[in-house]
N, C-alpha and C positions, 0 to 999 in steps of 0.2 A: 553750223548754226547753233546758237545757244538753245538749251533745252527749255521747253515750256514748263511753267509751274504745274506741279502734279495736281494741286487742287483745281486749277483752271482746266486741266485736261479732263478731270472727272466732273467738272461743272458743279462743284460743291464748295462750301465755305470751309475756312480753316478750323472752325469749331464743330464741324460735322461729326456726328457719332459714327461708330463702326458700322451700325446697321445702315445709316444713310450712305456711307461710302460704298458698302456692298451693293445696295440697291442702284446707286449711280453706275457702278461698274457693270452690273447685269444689263441695265438698259443700253449702255453704250456698246457693250460686247455684242449684243444682238444687232445693233445698228451698223457696226463696222466689221463684223466677222466676214472674212474673205469669201467663205462659201455662200454667204447670203448676199454678196455684192460682186458677182462675177464680172460685171461691166465697169466697176470702179477700180482704176489702177492704184488709187491711193488707199484703198480699204485696208490692206495688210499693214501698211505703215501706221495708219491711224490706230488700228487694233493693237499693234505692238506698243504704241505710246500709252494707250489706255491700260493695257495689261501691266506695263512697267509701273505706272503710277499706282495701280491697285496693289501690286506686290509690296510697295513701300508703305503706303498709307494704311494697309490692313494689318501690318505688324506694328505693335505698340513701340518696340525699341527702335525700329527703323524710322517710324514716323517721328518719334521724339528727336532722333538725330537729324532728320531732314528739316524739321521745324527750326532746329538750332543752327545748322550749317548750310542748308540748302544744297545746291548742286556742286559741292566741293569735290575735287579729286576725280574729275571725269576723264583723265588722260590715260586710264588703264592701270595706274598704280593708285587708285582711289583711296582716300583715307577715311577710316572709320565707317566704311560702308555707306557714305552719304550720297553716292550717285553711281551711275554705271550699272545699275541692276539689270541683269539679263534674265532673271526669273529662275525659279526652281521647277517650272512646269516643263513637260516633255515637248511642248510645241503649242501652237495656237489651237489645234483641235482638242488637246487635252484640257485646256481651259474651258472651251465650249462644252465638252463632255461633262466636266465637273459641275458646271452650273445648270446645264439644260438637259442632261441625261440622254443625249443622242449623239451618234457619231456621224460626222459629215465626210470622213475619209474612207476610201476604199482599200487602202493598204497602209502598212506602217511606213511612214516617211522618216526623214532624218530626225534623230533624237539628240538633244543636247547632252553633253557629258556631265558627269558628276562634279560638283565643287569639292575642293580639298581644303584642309586646314592644317597649318603648321604653327606651332607655338615657339616664340623666340624670347629669350630672357636677355635683358640689357641692364646696364648700370644707370644710375640717376644722371651721371654726367653725359652718357651716351644719349639718354632721352632728351637732355637739355640742348645738345648741340647737333644731334643727328648722327647717323653712322651708316656705313655700307657694309654689308655682310653677305657671305655666300651660305646658302642653305641647301640641304639635300632633300629632295622630294620624291618619294616613291609614287608612281602613277602609271595608269594604263596609257600606252601610246600606240599609234598605228603601226602595224607590222610592216617593216620595210621590204620583206620578201614578196608579199602579195599586194601591198599598197592598201590593205584594209578590206579587200573583197573576200578574203578567206580561202581563195582557190589557189591550187598549186601553180607554179610558173607555167605559162602556156595554156592555161585553162581560165575560164570565166564562169561566174554563176549563171545558171540557166533558169529560164522562166519556169515557175512551178506549174506542172501539168494538172495538179488537183484543183487549183483555183484560177488557172489561166493567167497567172501573174498579178491578180488583183489583191491577193493577201487575205481574201475573205471568201467564204462559201455560203450559198443561200440554200435554205431548206423550206419547202412549201408544206403547209399544214392546212387541211380542210377543216373548217369550223362552221357552225350554224350561221355565222355572219359572212361566210365566204372564205376564200383562200387567203391565208396569212403567210407572208414570207419572213423567215427568221434568218438573220445574218450573224455569222460567227467567224472568228478568226480561223484561218486555215491551219489545221494541225500539222500538215506536212512541212510547210515553210514557216510556220509560226507568225504569219502576217507579213513576212518580208516580201513575198511575191516571187522570190528566187530561191533556188536550192543549189547547194554546192555538191557537185558530183565527185570531185577529187580535192580533198582538203589540202591546204598549205602545210608543208612539213614543219614550218617554223612555229606557226601559231595554232596549228591543228584546226583551222577553220574558223577561229574566233575573230580574226582580223586585227587583233591587238595583242600586245605583250606588256608585262609588268616590268618597268624599268625605273631606275633611280637617277634623277636628273639634278645636277647642281645648278642653282639659279642665284644670280646676283641681285640682292634686294637693297634698295635705298630707303632707310628708315628716316623720315623727316624729323627735324628738330621740333620738340614740344610734345611728342607723344607721351601717353600716360598708360597706366595699367588698363587693360581692356581695349586699347586702341587697336584698330584693325586696318590692315593694308590689303587692297585688292589688286591682284595681278590678273588682268583679263586674259582669258584664253590659255591659262597655264594650269588648268585642272585636267581631269581625265578626258580622253578622246570620246567623242560622241558616237552613238550607234548609227548604223546605216548612213555613214558619211555626214553625220550631224556635227555641229560645231562643238569644240571642247568646252568644258566647264571653266570656272575661275578658281584661282588659288587665293585663299585668305590667310594672311599672316597676322596672328594675334600676338600682341606685345605684352610682356610681363616685365615690370621695372623692379629691380631688387632694392630693398631698403638700404638707406645710407646710414653710416654710423654717426655722422655729424648733422646732416641736413634732413629736414622734414618738409615735404612739398605741400603747399596749400594753394591749389590752382596753379597759376604761373609764378607765384612767389615761393621762396624757400625760407625756412626759419632755422636759426641755429642759436645755441646758447654759449656764452663765454663767461668765464669766471674772472673776477677782479678782486683785489684785496680791499680792506676797509680804507687804508691810506690812499689807494688809487681812487676810490670812489669819493673820498672826502676832498682830496687836493687836486684831483684830475690827473690825467696821464695820456699817453699815446700808446696804443697796443696793436699787435698784429692780429688780424682776423682772417680765417680761411674763407675763400669763396670758390665757386665752381671754376673760375679762371685761374686765380693765383691768390697768394696772401696779400692783403693790403693793410695799410695802417689807418686806424680811425682814432679820433680824438675823444677822450672821455672828459667831459667838463667837470669842474669842481661841484661837489654836492650831488653827484649822480646817485639816485636811489635804486634799490633792488627792483628788478623786473622792468627797468627802463628799456625801451626798444629804440634802436637806431636803424634807420632805413637807408639801405644802399641802393640807389636808383640803378635799374638796368642790370643788376647782378643776379637775376633770377632765371627762370626757364623761358626759352623762346616760345612765342605764341605759335601754335601749329598752323594758323592761318596767315602768318607773316606780319602780325601787328606788334612787332617789337618784342622786348623781353620784360618779364616781371621783375620784381625787386627782391632783395635779400633783407630779411628782418633779423637783426642781431639783438637778442634779449640778454641783458646784463644781469648776472647773479653775483651778489657781494658775498664773499666767503668769510665766515667767522673762524678765526684760528681756534684750534682745540687744545693746543699746548703752548703755553707762554713761559718765558723765562721770568725770573724775579724782577729783572730790570724792566722787561716789557710791561709786567703788571704794575710796577711802580710808575712808569710813564703814563699808563692808561688811567691810573687813579689820579695822577696829577692833571691829566687832560679833563677828566670828569669834574674834578674840583674847580678847574678854571671855568668850566661851563656851568657851574652852580649845582652840579650833581654830586651826591655822596655815594661812594661805592664801599660797601662793607667788605673788609678783607676776610677771607676764609682760610688764610694761612695760619696754621698752628703747629707748634712743635710736637714731637712724638709723645712726650709725657702728658701734654695737655689733651691730646686726642684720647689717650688711655684713660685719663681722669674723667673725660666726658662720658666714656662708655660705662664706667662703673658707678659714677656718682650721678650722672645725668645733669 
């Protein structure tokens, strides 16, 4: 099913301030939190939707990207972080604790794994047409020996006797207002509710190992500096059987010696001679695809721009390609032969211009120096 609009989920307008967005989330979080709605089967799903919308709209950069691109790239290799947000929170209870200062959980449940970042450098041509590349990612993975439970083969974690498997212990304190119960995390099991009597020899009880994994990444055509690809579930393994985090691939495009990118267009400069500009010509021009010929009409002026339709960068959302802009620079020669000078003076004369000759013999130049 298509995702609902994040502003619609938070019941606020697209011009809402950050404070209004925060207030909307607080109100809806109370309304849909699963612990506050034990009889509603859809409460958790609604709460997750609201939490996802808040994560995006509460971040200025993510909100700007969402306003521009909407729910693009929701297939797990999301582009630019525009959708598929799974949150940086440890779970639904963590969000509730952060806003309302109370814990509704009795033990530490599954925790989402950490997100990872990898930086990839590509050429302008690769950015224009897309590329597939293998990248190596060091990350925490579930231990294959114990399956992530941390116990040696043939053993399983046992319920903590200090907290009875709840992950928390209570202490009663008498006050003038009556007995007050204080709840804190169990020190023996650290909130897990279970203890490992015999640790796994491979991971030493942690349940995970550091490994380097090779992954195949498809970089779509049209990416630019700072573009971000999201590989869902390819981050680090989660604690207590929690889901893994995501892997974000940040793109860096190397500068090109000929082309400069302007949005989806590219710009290059070509030099032509004065006769070519005056009388016209046909010249070869490099493009991202191959060299092509363009016609220089008679009387072309310096800085004239020729547009080559569809020879630019592919649009990342699939809306065709940009153009290539060819800026012409007319080159003035710095060294002329006597015959060339003579022809240019004749050319100027025919046009009604008079060109003063600066050609003098050796003795005349010496005379100018001493006599003035």
